[in-house]
C-alpha positions in Angstrom: -60.1 4.2 77.7 -57.2 3.0 75.3 -53.7 2.6 76.5 -51.3 4.8 74.3 -47.6 2.5 73.8 -44.9 4.3 74.9 -41.9 5.1 72.4 -40.0 1.3 73.1 -36.3 1.7 74.2 -33.4 -0.6 73.8 -30.6 -0.6 76.6 -27.3 -1.9 75.8 -26.2 -3.0 79.5 -22.6 -4.1 80.6 -23.5 -7.2 82.8 -20.1 -7.1 84.1 -17.5 -10.3 85.2 -20.0 -12.2 86.2 -20.7 -11.3 90.1 -24.0 -9.9 90.5 -22.5 -7.8 93.2 -20.2 -6.0 90.8 -23.4 -4.4 88.2 -23.9 -1.0 88.6 -27.2 0.1 89.9 -28.9 1.1 87.0 -27.8 -2.0 85.1 -30.1 -3.8 88.1 -33.4 -0.9 87.7 -33.1 -1.6 83.2 -33.1 -5.5 84.3 -35.8 -5.6 86.9 -37.9 -3.3 84.6 -37.2 -5.2 81.0 -39.6 -6.9 79.1 -37.2 -8.5 77.1 -33.4 -9.4 77.4 -31.1 -10.8 74.6 -28.2 -12.2 76.4 -24.9 -13.4 75.8 -23.5 -16.6 76.7 -20.9 -15.5 79.5 -23.7 -14.0 81.4 -23.9 -15.1 84.2 -26.7 -16.9 85.9 -26.9 -14.4 88.8 -26.9 -11.5 87.0 -29.5 -12.3 84.8 -32.2 -13.6 87.4 -32.5 -9.9 88.3 -35.0 -9.8 84.4 -37.7 -11.5 86.9 -40.5 -10.5 84.3 -38.9 -10.4 81.0 -38.3 -12.8 78.4 -34.9 -14.3 78.2 -33.5 -14.5 74.8 -30.3 -16.5 74.4 -27.8 -14.7 72.0 -24.9 -17.0 72.6 -21.6 -15.5 71.3 -18.1 -16.9 71.6 -14.9 -17.6 69.7 -14.2 -20.8 68.0 -18.0 -22.1 68.1 -21.3 -22.4 66.7 -22.9 -18.5 67.7 -25.8 -16.4 66.9 -25.0 -14.5 63.8 -24.6 -10.6 64.2 -27.6 -10.3 62.0 -29.7 -12.2 63.4 -29.4 -10.4 66.5 -29.9 -7.1 64.3 -33.4 -9.0 63.7 -34.1 -9.6 67.1 -33.3 -6.4 68.3 -36.0 -5.0 65.5 -38.4 -7.4 66.3 -38.3 -7.2 70.1 -38.6 -3.2 69.8 -41.9 -3.4 67.9 -43.6 -5.2 70.8 -42.1 -4.1 73.9 -41.3 -1.1 75.6 -38.1 -2.1 77.2 -35.7 -4.2 75.8 -32.1 -4.8 77.3 -29.4 -6.1 74.9 -26.9 -7.8 78.0 -23.5 -7.9 76.9 -20.8 -9.4 79.3 -18.2 -7.3 80.7 -18.4 -3.5 79.4 -20.3 -3.3 76.3 -17.3 -0.5 74.7 -14.3 -3.2 75.0 -14.2 -5.4 72.8 -17.7 -6.3 71.9 -19.3 -5.5 68.8 -21.4 -3.2 70.3 -20.5 -0.4 67.4 -22.5 -2.2 64.7 -25.3 -2.6 67.0 -25.4 1.4 67.5 -25.1 1.7 63.8 -27.9 -0.5 63.2 -30.4 0.8 65.8 -29.9 4.4 64.8 -30.5 3.3 61.1 -33.6 2.1 62.3 -34.4 5.1 64.6 -34.8 2.8 67.8 -34.2 5.0 70.8 -31.1 3.3 72.8 -28.9 4.1 75.8 -25.6 2.1 76.4 -24.9 1.6 80.5 -21.5 0.7 81.4 -20.4 -2.3 83.3 -16.7 -3.6 85.0 -14.6 -4.8 82.2 -12.9 -8.3 82.8 -9.5 -6.7 83.0 -10.9 -4.0 86.1 -12.7 -7.0 88.0 -9.5 -9.3 88.1 -7.3 -6.4 88.7 -9.3 -6.1 92.4 -9.4 -9.7 92.9 -6.1 -10.2 92.6 -4.9 -7.2 93.9 -2.9 -6.9 91.0 -2.6 -2.7 89.2 -2.5 -3.1 85.8 -0.3 0.4 86.1 2.5 1.2 88.5 5.1 4.2 88.8 8.0 2.3 87.4 7.6 -0.7 86.1 4.6 -0.5 83.9 3.0 2.7 82.2 0.4 1.6 79.9 -2.2 -1.2 78.9 -2.7 -2.6 76.4 -6.2 -4.4 75.8 -6.4 -7.1 72.8 -8.4 -9.8 71.8 -6.7 -13.3 71.1 -9.6 -14.1 67.9 -11.4 -12.0 65.1 -13.4 -12.9 62.8 -11.5 -14.5 60.8 -9.5 -16.2 63.6 -6.3 -16.5 65.7 -5.5 -12.3 65.8 -1.9 -12.2 66.3 -1.0 -9.5 64.2 -0.9 -6.5 66.8 1.6 -8.7 68.9 4.3 -8.8 66.1 5.6 -5.6 66.7 4.6 -5.5 71.2 7.4 -4.8 73.5 6.4 -5.6 77.2 8.8 -3.2 78.0 6.9 -1.1 80.7 3.7 -2.0 79.8 1.0 -4.4 80.5 -1.1 -6.3 78.0 -4.1 -8.1 78.4 -5.6 -10.7 76.0 -9.1 -11.8 76.0 -10.6 -15.1 74.6 -6.9 -16.0 73.8 -6.1 -19.1 76.0 -6.9 -21.2 72.6 -4.4 -19.5 71.3 -2.2 -19.1 74.1 1.1 -21.6 72.1 0.5 -19.0 69.0 0.7 -15.9 71.5 3.8 -16.7 73.4 5.7 -17.5 69.9 4.6 -14.5 68.2 6.0 -12.5 71.7 9.1 -14.2 71.9 9.8 -13.6 67.6 8.8 -10.2 68.2 12.1 -9.6 71.2 10.7 -9.9 74.2 12.7 -12.4 76.8 10.9 -15.8 77.5 10.8 -15.3 81.2 8.9 -12.6 81.0 5.8 -13.1 83.7 2.8 -14.4 82.1 -0.2 -15.6 83.7 -4.0 -16.9 82.7 -6.9 -15.6 85.1 -9.8 -18.0 84.9 -13.8 -17.6 86.3 -12.9 -13.8 87.1 -15.1 -12.4 89.7 -16.4 -16.1 90.3 -16.1 -18.8 93.4 -13.9 -20.9 90.8 -11.6 -17.9 90.2 -8.3 -19.1 88.9 -4.9 -17.5 88.1 -2.1 -19.7 87.0 1.4 -17.6 86.7 4.4 -18.9 84.9 6.7 -17.0 82.4 6.5 -17.3 77.9 8.9 -20.3 77.8 6.5 -22.5 80.5 3.1 -21.3 80.3 1.6 -23.6 78.3 3.0 -26.8 80.6 1.7 -25.0 83.1 -1.5 -24.6 82.0 -2.0 -28.1 80.3 -0.9 -29.6 84.0 -3.6 -27.7 85.8 -6.3 -28.3 82.7 -6.6 -24.4 82.2 -10.2 -23.9 80.8 -12.2 -20.6 79.3 -13.5 -17.9 79.7 -9.8 -16.9 81.0 -7.7 -13.6 80.4 -3.9 -13.5 79.8 -2.1 -11.1 81.4 1.6 -10.2 80.4 3.9 -7.8 81.8 6.2 -7.1 85.1 3.4 -6.0 87.1 3.2 -10.0 87.5 6.3 -10.3 89.2 6.1 -7.2 91.5 2.6 -8.4 92.6 2.9 -12.5 93.0 0.1 -14.6 93.7 1.4 -16.1 97.1 0.4 -12.8 98.5 -2.8 -12.6 97.4 -5.9 -14.3 99.9 -7.9 -16.5 98.1 -10.6 -15.0 96.7 -13.1 -18.3 96.1 -13.2 -18.2 100.0 -13.8 -14.7 100.9 -16.9 -15.3 98.6 -18.2 -18.8 100.3 -17.6 -17.0 104.0 -20.1 -14.4 103.0 -22.8 -15.1 106.1 -26.2 -15.9 104.8 -27.4 -12.4 106.7 -24.6 -10.6 104.9 -26.4 -12.2 101.4 -29.7 -11.1 102.7 -28.5 -7.2 103.3 -26.9 -7.2 100.2 -30.0 -8.2 98.2 -31.9 -5.6 100.2 -29.6 -3.8 99.5 -29.6 -3.6 95.5 -33.9 -3.6 95.9 -34.1 -0.6 97.5 -30.7 1.3 95.6 -33.1 0.2 92.4 -36.5 1.5 93.8 -34.7 4.9 94.1 -32.6 5.0 91.0 
């Protein structure tokens, strides 16, 4: 009897910040069922490991370096959906925050390809949890502003020229390479050089690190410590209220997990996925 091919479907999935235990149960289930996965540059190998039966296609996108064009990604989405039933577009963090998911949604709609978006934990949320750093706090910060450190045309500083950091937390993704320009623009906008700023590297991973100073000295600190991407910039008075020395080293908590704990976590994800 001839098998009738079911309608293909594309899942745009948030891969989270890197720690596979921060994936949603739905994301794990879809990855395990995927026939093809188109994944971004910053998706961790541990997360990609859930796609055990899929063809894996790297479509890395990273600022200031060679990246797959968005048009090529669209072509690959259309092609894989034409030959596979379950296609996953795996994007770092949360697809809806500072990614080009809007362009992919428009493309899939125009091609009448069924799709679904599965959210993920964005780097700022993971950082807030692991660093025990609230992004808003009564009397200190009443709002959060998410920005990207670059655009398709290069460094993106225009929004910073009028920003006041008073009672506000600013999160800048992909901003480390533009740190000198970001700092100068914020000071020129009238923000005190003593305003606290932190650079958080490798969020949610064993190498996670927080480098904190103020606007006047953060560049020197990053140079001395060899700060490297991927990193998140956090700016605002919540950093002064919740300093780094009061938090535990995340690397120790990750590395101290016993084999039995890791095995139990793996079994839990398998059972949850099978019942989702």
